[in-house]
N, C-alpha and C positions, 0 to 999 in steps of 0.2 A: 601518497599524500595523505596526511590526516583530514579526517572529516570535520567540517564546520559545526555540525550538529552531532553531538556525542552519539544520540540515539541511532544515528545513521551506521554505526559500527555494529549494532545488533545483527544477529544472523537473518532475521527477516527482511531488515532493510538492506543487507548486502545482496540477499537473493532477488529482491526487489530491484536493485540497481543492475544487476547482472541480467535481469530479464528485460529492462528497458534498453539496455545497451545491445543486448542481442536483437531488438527490434528497431535498432538504429535511432533510438530515441535518446537524446543527450540529457541525462538529468541533472536538475540544479541542486547544488550542494546546500542551497538556502532553505530547503524543505525535505520533509521526511520522504525517503524513496518510496517507501510502501504506499504512501498518499498519491504521490505522483504516478505510480503503477496502477493503482485503483481508479484513479481519475482516468487515465488513458484507456483501461479496460472498459469502464463503464461509458466511454464515448464510442467504443466499438460497435457498430450495428449489429454485429453477430450476438452480442451480449444483451439480454433482455432482463429488466428488473420490474419487481411489482411494487417499487418504492421510487416514484418519480423525483420525490424531493431529496433523494439520496445523493445526487450531483451538487446540489446547493451546500447539503451538510458537509460533502468533501471539500469544497471550496471553503467553507468556513473553518475546517479543520486544518486546512493546508495553510491558510494565511492569518488565522486568528488564534489558534490554539497552541498552547505550549507543547513541544514535542514530547516531554516527560507524561503529560496527560493523554495524549494519544495513544503513547506505547502502553498505558495501562489497560487497553482493549485487548492487548496482546500478551498476556501474563506468561505464557509459555510459547514462545515462537518455534522451539523445537517441535512441540507437539503440532502446532499448525502445519508445519512444513513436512512432518513425517509422512510417508506414504505417497508424497507427491513426486512427480517425474521432474519437478522444478521447470516445466514449461511456462513461459510467460503468461499465457492466458490462466493456465491452472493455478499459478501462484497469485496472480491479480484476482481471480475469483475467490480464493481463500481469503485473501485480505477483505475484500468486499462482504463477504458472508460474515466473517468476525466483527467487522465494523458494524454490519446490520443488526447483529445480535446484540452488541454493545449499546447501540443507540435506541434500543426498544425502551 
């Protein structure tokens, strides 16, 4: 099935969708999968962040930003994913780390 948001065809979003599905989370086609994964990971009590405003920023990015703008934080998704085992938590943390770097 074709993606409603073209950016969801990128490698990073395909990996995020796979991670969400592996955790039995049904992702919405209306939003970038990488942001949905990042939000899910951030809500996980096992994940700690020193940026408490990150969840609010994620919500703004998820619902208000243009997907193309968000994906500018990930200029090379192959680099971001290389060396990862593609485990859901690992992919989600990599997305969060990249977003935090870009939001500084």
